[in-house]
C-alpha positions, -999 to 999 in steps of 0.1 A, spaced: 0 0 0 28 24 7 45 17 -25 13 26 -44 8 59 -24 44 69 -30 42 62 -68 10 84 -71 27 110 -52 58 108 -73 37 110 -104 18 141 -92 51 157 -83 67 148 -116 36 161 -135 38 194 -116 75 199 -125 71 189 -161 40 207 -173 48 243 -165 82 240 -181 67 226 -213 42 253 -215 67 280 -209 87 267 -237 58 269 -261 50 304 -251 86 315 -254 89 303 -290 60 326 -303 78 356 -319 66 392 -315 47 410 -341 45 448 -342 15 464 -325 -15 468 -351 -1 440 -373 -6 403 -381 26 385 -391 23 356 -414 49 328 -422 48 303 -451 62 275 -428 50 260 -396 66 272 -364 73 306 -377 97 295 -404 100 303 -441 91 335 -458 72 361 -439 49 390 -444 36 418 -420 0 431 -427 -8 463 -409 -45 472 -399 -41 507 -413 -34 493 -447 -70 479 -450 -80 448 -468 -51 431 -488 -50 399 -507 -23 375 -495 9 378 -514 13 349 -539 37 329 -517 11 330 -489 -22 326 -508 -37 293 -495 -3 287 -479 1 302 -444 20 278 -422 18 300 -390 7 336 -378 9 359 -349 -17 387 -344 -11 420 -325 -44 434 -336 -80 425 -345 -84 412 -380 -105 391 -403 -90 363 -424 -110 356 -455 -113 328 -480 -133 338 -511 -144 306 -526 -165 294 -508 -168 325 -487 -155 317 -452 -142 341 -426 -122 338 -393 -121 364 -366 -87 370 -352 -80 387 -320 -50 406 -305 -26 380 -291 -39 350 -312 -12 329 -328 -9 295 -345 23 277 -350 7 251 -373 -20 267 -395 -15 251 -430 -37 221 -423 -64 244 -411 -77 278 -424 -40 287 -434 -45 263 -464 -74 283 -476 -68 319 -467 -70 345 -496 -70 378 -478 -69 398 -445 -89 428 -434 -91 450 -403 -115 445 -375 -142 419 -369 -155 397 -397 
């Protein structure tokens, strides 16, 4: 009985030590993006070619290298990601980020605009 209790306590202690450090590592890996902007990368984990869209520039089509091919993104403003065919929109909020976006809406995104969708 003591062995089972000790094993459970050890597992709880190990979990408490491992979880915070792995969460901290993920948050530390997210790059910054200028205030009022959304930063896009062609590759996952913020790699590859990048482009910075600013909210004051209004709606913009994605550059050819990112059209239907956004691997990751970081938002420092409110924005609307748009796919035109079929029409589909995604609200993005200040502080949002995705390190793996290509298999999701990043594989369909055609443009980005300011504010809510």
